[in-house]
N, C-alpha and C positions, 0 to 999 in steps of 0.2 A: 629653444622654448619646446617648439614641437618635439623634438626628441625627448625632452625631459618628460614630457606628458606621458607618452607612448612608452617609456620605462616605468612610470609610476602606474600605467595602466596594468603593463606586465605583470608587476609586483602583485598588485590587487587580484588580477586574474588570476594567477598561481597561487595564491591565497584561498580565493572561494572554490578554486578545484580541490585543493587540498582539503578543507573544512570537509567538504562535502564527501569525500573519498574515505576521511577519517571516521565521519557520523556513518557511512553506508557499512564501512569495517566494522564498526563497533556492534551493529546491527546483525552482521553476518557472524559474528563470533558469538552472539546472542542465540542464534539461529540454529548453529552448529552444535552448540551444547545445550539446547535445550532438553535434549534425552539423554545427556549424559553419557552417550556414548559416541565417542568420534572415532571415524575408521578413516581408512587410506585416502579415500575417493573424496573425503570432506578437505582434509590436509591438502590433498592434491589441489582441488578446487579452489583454496585457499594461498596457496604458494603462487598459482596461475593469474588470480585476481590481482595480488600485490604487485605482481612482475607487470602487469598492466599498466597499472599506475605507478610505477616506480621512477616514469621519466617525468611526474609531475611537478617534483622537485628533488634539487640533488643535496638534500641535507637529510637530517631526522626529520621526521620520525618513520619516514621509509624505509630507508638502509636500516634502522635497527628493526622493522618488521621483518625485511626479509632475512635479516642476518638469525634472527629468532628461528624463524622458519625452516632456514636451511639446516641449522644447528640440530633442530627436531629430527629432520629427514636424515641427516647424516649420521649422528650420534645416539639415535633411538630416544631422545627424552620424551619422557610419557608425554602425547598430547594433551590431557588435560591443564598440565603444568604450561605448555604453548598456549592454549587458549586464554588462561589466565592472566600469564605476562603480557599477552598483547591487549587484551581487554583494558588492564592496566594504564598501558601504554596510552591507549586512545582516550581513557579517562583523564590522563596527565595533560594529553595535548589539546582536548577537549577545554579545557579550564581559560586557552588562550583563545578560543574559537569567538572573534569578532565579526565576522563576515556574515553569518546568516542569524536570522531571530530563532528563538528555542522553539517555536512551532516547527519552521522549517527543517532546523537540525534533527527533531524527534522524527517527523516525516520521510527522512534521509535515513535514519535509524531502522525505522517499520520497514523500509523497503530492502535493507540491509538484511534485516531480521529474515525476511522473505526469503532473502537469496539462500542465507546461511541453512534454513530448514530444507531448500529445494538442493542444496550444495551435493548432497550423493545419489538423488533423483528418486530418494524415497521420503515418505512422508507417514510419522509414525503417530500414533492415537496420542502420546504423551506430547509431540511436539507441537499437534492441534488444540490440545487441553492447554498449554502451557503457554501459548500464542494467545488464547481466549484470556488466559489470566492478565498477559502483558496487556492486552486493548481495553479491559477493564480498567487498568490501572493508569490510561492513558486516553480518558473519555474528553481532554480536552482539544484532542485530535479530530473530534466530531465536526462534520462538516467539510473537511479537507479530504481529498483525493490520496492514496487509495483506502484510508482508514474507513471509513463507513460502507465502503464495499468488501472488504476483506471482513468485517464485522459481522454484517448480513450475513455473509456465506457461513462464516464461524458458527453465529447463532444457529442457522439454518440446521448445518451438520449435527449440531451437539442436542438438538432439540428433541430426537427421541431418545439420548441417552445410550446411543451405539453409532457407531462410523463406520459404514460398508465401503467396499472399495469402488464404486462409482462416485460415492462423494469425495473419496480419496483423488480420483483424477480430476473431477471437476475443480479442487482447490489446485491441483498441481497446474491444470489448463490457465487457473487466473493467473498465479504465481508467474508463471511462462509468459505472460503479456508483457511484463516491466522487468523481469529478472531474466539476465545475462549470463547463462552459465560459460565459462571460459574453457570447463572440460569438454570436449570434441563428442566424444562418445557415451558421457551423462549427456549433452544435450539432445542428443539424434535419439537417445532412449525416451527422454522426454517427451518430446515432437510427434516420436511414434504412438505413444500412448495415450495424448491429447488431440492426436490429429481429426478425432470425429465429435469433438466438444468445441460447441460455439458461445462464447460468452462475450455478451457487448457491453455488459455493467450490472450494476446491482444496486437495488433500493435500498434506504437506509432502514435499520431495523429500530424500533421504539423512538421516531423522531420527535423532536422539541421543537415545536412550529410558534412561531412568533405573527401574529396576523396585522396588526396595525402598522399601515405604511408600507408593507412589505407586498411584492409582485409574486403571483401565481399563474403558471400556465401548466394546461392537461394536453395530454398525448394518449392516443390508443382509443380503445372501445369501451366506455365503462360499465360494470357489471352491476353495478348501484348506482339507481337512478340515472341522470342525463348530464351534461355539460352547462346548459344553461340553469338549471336547478343549483347544482354544487358553485358556480360561477357567482348564483344571487348567495348564497351562504357566504361564500367569501367577502363578498363585499358588506354584509351585516355583520362580519365580525372585523372589519376595518381593513382588510384586504384590497388588492388590486389586481383581479383578472385580466391576464394578456394572451395574445393568441399566438405570438411568438415567442423564440428563445434568444436571449442577448446577453450583454455583460451584466444587465441590471436585474436580471433574473435571479429572483430570491428561491422558489421552489419550483419543481416541474412534479407533477401527480400524473404517476402513471396507469392508464386503465389494465385490468387485467384482460390481456389476450386469451386466455384460456391456454397457454401454450404450457404443457406438462413438464418442463422446466423451469418454470415460472419462479420456483424457491430459488434459483441460482440467476436468474437471467431476466432483463429488461431489453424490447428491442425499439427500435423505431428510428425515423431520422432525427427527431427532436432529443430524445436520448442521447445518441451518438453526438450531436451537437453539444448537448451540456456538458457530457463527459469530456470532450474536446477544451470546454472552458473551463473546465474544472481543473485538467492538466495543465494549463495555464495559471492557475491560480486563482480563479474565481469561485467565490464559495455558492454554489448551487444545489440545493438538497433535493434528491430525489427520493418520491415517498410512493408507495403502494397505495392505490385506491381505497384499499380496504382499511387500512392504517388511517389515512387521511379521513376518511368518512368517519372511523370511529372518534377522531379527535373532535370532528366538526360535531357528531349528535351530544358528544358530552358539553360542548360549550353552548348549543341553541337551545 
């Protein structure tokens, strides 16, 4: 009986890993194809990524993926056709994806999308703009890591209608936190370019705040008023101020510490803990104090 249970567990584990890999691959394909220009580095990254995951299951679709990619390299099949064929396979397989719920699947696709954008070590203006469009079309992922952080960063980058090199490097550094590029040369290039960038997390842009029965924690030095006043306002609106971060925390209000990199970063022990909890699946929303104050002022 125990041996049968272990066999069943092995089957379900393989299924969960495969489903996660397919959702991620779908995102990678989307990311690679965003700018409609597919280069050798991107195809090479795709080949290496699929090879790494080839041992997950000894059946389709992974062997189909690898066959398509190998034929592209050896027979010079147009890369665009390859991406379209692989994406079609992902969609075909996805209809049988029963292990993960839609939110988790879409988050896996988002991380794959970032992987695809970063695959050749470069991020183009079109990729940033198209990523923003994808984020706008998938607002149901709001409050989940890493959607809010990426959305905040993209909104900040596009706010002045131009994308400079510093912003491109910051985006590259953020993606580099959760994307593992298989091509060693490309990964070293990214590590070198982003070595001086420090990103601990990002606050949610345009937050939708529910006060009644929700818990609110404050961190950092506030520039608008003080903690006691803000906590009293939270109580008036039906919220519950708390002093420390836990799995039960709904919102973390982050004080503006005056750091010039604020457009990209939030810092502090509580922020780090909140982000760690979010990575484990807990929905803690990080809000900049200015955005939160504006919401409170409108309601009181």
